[in-house]
C-alpha positions in Angstrom: -61.3 -173.0 -38.4 -65.0 -172.6 -38.6 -67.1 -173.4 -35.6 -69.2 -176.6 -34.7 -73.0 -176.2 -34.2 -74.5 -178.3 -31.5 -77.9 -179.5 -32.4 -80.9 -180.0 -30.1 -80.9 -176.7 -28.5 -83.2 -173.7 -28.2 -80.9 -171.4 -29.9 -77.5 -171.5 -31.6 -74.6 -173.3 -29.6 -71.3 -172.4 -31.8 -68.3 -174.0 -30.6 -64.9 -173.1 -31.5 -63.7 -176.0 -29.0 -64.0 -179.7 -30.0 -67.2 -180.9 -28.4 -65.5 -184.5 -27.8 -62.8 -182.6 -25.9 -65.3 -180.7 -23.4 -65.9 -182.6 -20.3 -69.5 -183.3 -19.6 -70.3 -181.5 -16.9 -69.6 -178.4 -19.3 -71.1 -179.6 -22.0 -74.4 -179.7 -19.5 -73.8 -176.2 -18.6 -73.8 -174.8 -22.4 -77.3 -176.6 -22.9 -78.7 -175.8 -19.5 -77.9 -171.8 -20.3 -79.8 -172.1 -23.4 -82.8 -173.2 -21.8 -83.1 -169.3 -20.5 -85.8 -167.7 -22.3 -84.1 -164.2 -22.7 -80.6 -166.1 -24.2 -80.4 -165.4 -27.9 -77.2 -167.2 -28.6 -74.3 -168.8 -27.2 -70.7 -169.0 -28.6 -68.1 -171.5 -26.9 -64.6 -170.5 -26.8 -61.6 -173.1 -27.4 -60.5 -172.7 -23.9 -63.8 -173.6 -22.4 -64.4 -175.1 -19.2 -66.6 -176.0 -16.3 -67.6 -172.9 -14.0 -70.1 -172.0 -11.6 -73.4 -171.6 -13.1 -72.1 -170.9 -16.6 -68.9 -172.7 -18.2 -65.5 -170.3 -18.3 -65.1 -169.7 -21.9 -68.5 -169.0 -23.0 -70.2 -165.8 -24.6 -73.7 -165.3 -23.9 -76.2 -162.6 -25.5 -79.3 -162.1 -23.9 -82.3 -159.8 -24.6 -83.8 -157.7 -21.6 -81.7 -160.0 -18.7 -78.6 -160.9 -17.4 -77.1 -163.5 -15.5 -74.4 -162.6 -13.0 -73.0 -166.1 -12.8 -72.6 -165.8 -16.3 -70.2 -162.7 -15.6 -68.2 -164.6 -13.2 -67.4 -163.5 -9.7 -64.5 -161.8 -10.4 -66.2 -159.1 -12.3 -63.8 -157.0 -14.9 -60.9 -159.4 -14.7 -58.6 -159.3 -17.4 -55.3 -158.3 -18.9 -53.0 -155.5 -19.5 -49.6 -155.5 -21.9 -47.3 -152.9 -23.2 -44.3 -153.0 -25.4 -41.2 -151.2 -24.0 -38.0 -149.9 -25.8 -35.8 -152.8 -23.9 -34.7 -155.4 -25.7 -33.2 -158.7 -24.4 -29.7 -157.6 -24.0 -30.7 -155.0 -21.6 -31.8 -157.7 -19.2 -29.5 -158.6 -16.7 -28.2 -162.8 -16.3 -29.9 -162.7 -13.0 -33.4 -161.6 -13.0 -34.4 -162.5 -9.5 -33.6 -158.7 -8.2 -36.1 -157.3 -11.0 -38.6 -160.0 -9.5 -38.3 -158.8 -6.1 -38.6 -155.0 -7.0 -41.8 -156.0 -8.9 -43.2 -158.0 -5.7 -42.1 -154.9 -3.5 -43.8 -152.4 -5.6 -47.3 -154.8 -6.2 -48.7 -156.2 -3.2 -49.7 -159.9 -4.2 -51.6 -162.6 -2.6 -54.0 -161.2 0.1 -51.7 -158.2 0.3 -52.7 -154.5 -0.2 -51.1 -151.0 0.2 -50.6 -149.6 3.4 -52.4 -146.3 2.0 -54.5 -146.0 -1.4 -52.1 -145.4 -3.9 -52.5 -141.7 -5.5 -52.9 -142.0 -9.3 -52.0 -138.3 -9.7 -48.5 -139.0 -8.3 -47.8 -141.8 -10.7 -45.9 -141.0 -13.9 -48.4 -141.8 -16.6 -51.3 -143.7 -14.8 -54.2 -144.0 -17.6 -57.3 -143.1 -15.3 -57.4 -139.4 -16.4 -57.6 -136.3 -14.2 -58.4 -136.0 -10.6 -61.8 -135.2 -11.4 -62.4 -138.5 -13.0 -61.0 -140.2 -10.0 -63.2 -138.4 -7.6 -66.0 -139.1 -9.7 -65.5 -142.9 -9.8 -65.3 -143.2 -6.2 -68.4 -140.9 -5.7 -70.0 -143.6 -7.2 -68.9 -145.9 -4.6 -71.6 -144.7 -2.6 -74.5 -146.4 -4.5 -73.0 -150.0 -4.1 -74.9 -152.5 -2.3 -75.2 -152.0 1.4 -73.9 -155.4 1.9 -70.5 -154.2 0.7 -70.4 -150.3 1.2 -68.4 -150.7 4.5 -65.5 -152.1 2.4 -64.6 -148.6 1.2 -61.0 -148.5 3.0 -60.0 -152.0 2.2 -61.1 -151.7 -1.8 -59.2 -148.2 -1.9 -56.0 -150.0 -0.5 -56.5 -153.0 -2.7 -56.3 -150.9 -6.0 -53.0 -151.5 -7.7 -52.6 -155.0 -6.1 -52.5 -158.4 -7.7 -54.4 -161.0 -5.8 -53.4 -164.5 -6.1 -54.8 -167.9 -8.0 -54.1 -167.3 -11.8 -53.4 -163.7 -11.4 -49.6 -162.5 -12.5 -47.1 -159.9 -13.3 -44.9 -161.0 -16.1 -41.8 -159.6 -18.1 -41.8 -161.2 -21.4 -39.8 -161.4 -24.6 -41.3 -161.5 -28.2 -40.1 -163.2 -30.9 -37.8 -160.1 -32.0 -36.3 -159.8 -28.9 -38.2 -156.8 -27.4 -39.3 -156.8 -23.8 -43.1 -156.7 -22.8 -44.6 -155.9 -19.5 -48.0 -158.0 -19.1 -50.2 -158.5 -16.0 -53.5 -160.4 -15.3 -56.0 -159.3 -12.4 -59.5 -158.2 -11.8 -61.5 -156.6 -8.9 -60.2 -157.8 -6.1 -62.4 -158.8 -3.1 -64.8 -156.1 -3.6 -65.9 -157.4 -7.3 -66.3 -160.9 -5.9 -68.3 -159.7 -2.7 -70.6 -157.7 -5.1 -71.0 -160.9 -7.5 -71.9 -163.0 -4.7 -74.3 -160.6 -3.1 -76.1 -160.1 -6.6 -76.5 -163.8 -7.2 -77.9 -164.3 -4.0 -80.3 -161.4 -4.8 -81.2 -163.0 -8.5 -81.8 -166.4 -6.5 -84.3 -165.1 -4.5 -86.7 -163.7 -7.3 -90.0 -165.4 -8.0 -89.2 -165.4 -11.5 -85.8 -167.6 -11.3 -88.1 -170.6 -9.4 -87.7 -173.8 -11.2 -84.5 -173.2 -13.1 -82.5 -176.3 -14.4 -79.6 -174.6 -12.4 -80.4 -172.1 -9.2 -76.7 -170.5 -10.5 -78.2 -169.5 -13.7 -80.8 -166.8 -11.8 -81.1 -163.7 -14.0 -82.0 -160.2 -13.4 -84.6 -159.1 -15.9 -85.1 -155.4 -17.4 -86.9 -152.4 -15.8 -86.7 -153.8 -12.3 -85.0 -152.1 -9.6 -83.0 -155.5 -8.7 -81.4 -155.2 -12.4 -80.8 -151.2 -11.9 -78.9 -152.2 -8.8 -76.8 -154.9 -10.3 -76.2 -152.9 -13.5 -74.9 -150.2 -11.4 -72.5 -152.2 -9.1 -71.4 -154.3 -12.0 -70.3 -151.4 -14.0 -68.6 -149.7 -11.2 -67.0 -153.2 -10.6 -65.9 -153.3 -14.1 -64.5 -150.0 -14.2 -62.4 -150.6 -10.6 -60.7 -153.8 -12.4 -59.7 -151.7 -15.2 -58.3 -149.1 -12.8 -56.5 -151.7 -11.0 -54.5 -153.0 -14.0 -53.8 -149.5 -15.0 -52.5 -148.6 -11.6 -50.2 -151.8 -11.4 -49.0 -151.1 -15.0 -47.9 -147.7 -13.6 -46.2 -149.1 -10.4 -44.5 -151.8 -12.9 -43.5 -149.1 -15.3 -41.9 -146.9 -12.5 -39.9 -150.4 -11.4 -38.5 -150.7 -14.9 -37.7 -147.1 -15.4 -35.5 -147.3 -12.0 -33.9 -150.7 -12.9 -33.2 -149.7 -16.3 -32.2 -146.0 -15.9 -29.2 -146.0 -18.3 -31.5 -147.6 -21.0 -34.1 -145.0 -20.7 -37.1 -147.4 -21.2 -40.0 -146.0 -23.4 -43.4 -147.4 -23.7 -45.9 -148.2 -26.5 -49.7 -147.7 -26.1 -51.0 -150.0 -23.4 -53.2 -152.7 -24.7 -56.0 -153.5 -22.0 -59.0 -156.1 -22.2 -61.8 -157.3 -19.8 -62.5 -161.2 -20.1 -65.1 -161.3 -17.4 -67.9 -158.8 -18.0 -70.9 -157.5 -19.5 -71.2 -155.2 -22.6 -74.3 -153.6 -24.5 -74.0 -154.7 -27.9 -76.4 -154.8 -30.9 -76.4 -158.2 -33.5 -79.2 -159.0 -36.0 -81.2 -155.7 -35.1 -81.5 -156.6 -31.4 -80.1 -154.5 -28.3 -78.4 -157.5 -26.0 -76.5 -157.8 -23.0 -73.3 -159.8 -23.7 -71.6 -161.6 -21.0 -68.0 -162.7 -21.7 -67.1 -165.2 -18.7 -63.4 -165.9 -20.1 -63.7 -164.4 -23.3 -62.5 -161.2 -25.0 -64.1 -159.0 -27.4 -62.4 -159.3 -30.6 -64.0 -156.4 -32.7 -62.2 -155.9 -36.1 -59.0 -154.2 -35.3 -59.1 -154.6 -31.8 -56.3 -155.7 -29.6 -56.5 -158.4 -27.3 -54.5 -160.5 -25.2 -54.6 -164.5 -24.6 -52.1 -165.7 -22.3 -50.9 -169.1 -21.5 -49.6 -170.5 -18.6 -46.7 -169.5 -16.4 -44.1 -171.7 -18.6 -45.7 -171.4 -22.2 -46.6 -168.8 -24.7 -48.8 -165.9 -24.6 -50.2 -164.1 -27.5 -50.8 -160.4 -28.6 -53.9 -160.9 -31.1 -55.8 -158.7 -33.3 -59.9 -159.3 -33.5 -61.3 -160.0 -36.9 -64.8 -158.9 -36.2 -66.4 -162.2 -36.5 -70.1 -161.9 -35.5 -70.7 -165.5 -35.7 -68.8 -165.5 -32.1 -70.6 -162.1 -30.9 -66.9 -160.5 -32.0 -65.4 -162.5 -29.2 -62.2 -164.9 -28.8 -60.8 -166.8 -25.9 -59.2 -165.3 -22.8 -56.2 -167.8 -22.6 -55.2 -171.5 -22.5 -58.3 -172.5 -20.2 -57.6 -175.3 -17.3 -57.9 -178.9 -18.5 -58.0 -180.0 -14.5 -59.1 -178.7 -11.3 -56.8 -177.1 -8.9 -57.4 -179.7 -6.5 -56.2 -182.3 -9.2 -53.2 -180.5 -9.8 -52.1 -180.7 -6.7 -52.8 -184.3 -6.1 -51.0 -184.8 -9.4 -47.8 -182.8 -9.4 -45.2 -181.7 -7.0 -42.9 -178.5 -6.7 -40.2 -180.5 -8.4 -42.5 -180.9 -11.5 -42.9 -177.1 -11.3 -39.5 -176.3 -11.5 -38.9 -178.6 -14.6 -42.0 -177.1 -16.2 -40.9 -173.5 -15.6 -37.4 -173.8 -16.4 -35.6 -170.5 -17.5 -38.4 -168.6 -15.9 -37.5 -166.6 -12.7 -41.0 -167.6 -10.7 -42.1 -169.0 -7.7 -41.3 -172.6 -7.9 -42.9 -173.7 -4.5 -45.6 -176.1 -3.5 -48.0 -172.9 -2.9 -48.3 -172.5 -6.7 -48.0 -176.0 -8.1 -52.1 -175.5 -9.1 -50.7 -172.9 -11.5 -48.3 -175.7 -13.4 -48.4 -175.3 -17.2 -49.5 -178.9 -17.2 -52.9 -178.1 -15.5 -53.6 -176.0 -18.4 -54.6 -176.7 -22.2 -51.9 -176.4 -25.0 -51.9 -172.5 -25.9 -50.8 -173.1 -29.2 -54.1 -175.4 -29.8 -56.3 -172.7 -28.5 -54.8 -170.0 -31.0 -55.0 -172.2 -33.8 -58.9 -173.0 -33.2 -59.8 -169.3 -33.4 -58.1 -168.6 -36.6 -61.8 -167.0 -37.7 -61.8 -164.7 -34.7 -58.4 -163.4 -34.2 -54.9 -162.7 -36.1 -51.7 -163.1 -34.1 -49.9 -159.8 -33.9 -46.9 -160.8 -31.1 -45.8 -164.1 -29.4 -44.2 -163.5 -26.0 -42.3 -166.1 -23.8 -42.2 -165.0 -20.1 -38.8 -164.5 -18.2 -40.3 -163.1 -15.1 -43.5 -164.1 -13.5 -44.8 -162.9 -10.4 -47.8 -164.7 -8.6 -49.6 -164.3 -5.3 
């Protein structure tokens, strides 16, 4: 379907969501963003909802500036997925052992590895050579002093899941093929870098008098912008490595558990959905922040997950410039975590995740499927942004 353009804003606000279904607080945030003089356009995804400073599910194109809160505090958060040669017939009737093996290989929640994972010892880690790995870590020496002492923890958290809406899943597509899929970001180090730089931005003179102090920006050709860009791009790379390590660990579990079937793996699909990219539109070099949105350039693959009891989609971008070549990052919440905990019980979770091997206790009730928007509706509303390549349903879901 075509987008709706809101009237009365300084720059275009193009919405792939129904404005009547977006909460008032999120609508105010969208209009607030357009008051920033550096903003050149705003695309709103069908999974949009209220966030810190900027909504989740928005794509903001700025010239000569960037807003840290418009990136999100989990810098580089995103998805990875891979199709395997296994089929539904290869899976055992009881998937609890497989779930347990995954949880043993990949630390969840606040957990981390006892020692940093050596990627060169994994079967097919995608980060490249030892030299590339060493170069990545050498750039940690330049991060903000406020987090520089976190080197050891950051190393041991690489290859770990975290909590909240992060997950590792084993899925089946409509043809019965087994897929591996996971969702995570830059762990604590990314959040601490984001919080640090948001605080720095809020202290700068040019951000006084903003309609929302969480919209504080860094502007081009300043030392503060240079420092933020260094840490931002490092954290985005950390998040990519984190997912790649987890996927390599997950593949190793699958190889061991299905040794007789000799599983093979297609090329991985990986995409950020909280990040900044340098892109060019209408003759302008822009910094495009996607907070709860994926890039959907023509032919580019992306992942749009549902909740822990619904469908997920592998998509291919259509390169729609009106959305800054973007699409939604998932179903999007329709109620807060606190509201979900007040409304639903563990018994509700059991019912809504029937047929999925996963946690079904009160600790993850805030992730209950009913707390999210219908994923089918989200996909339908962005038919001019992406085409569906595969539809998945999870049979195992690991959460922190």
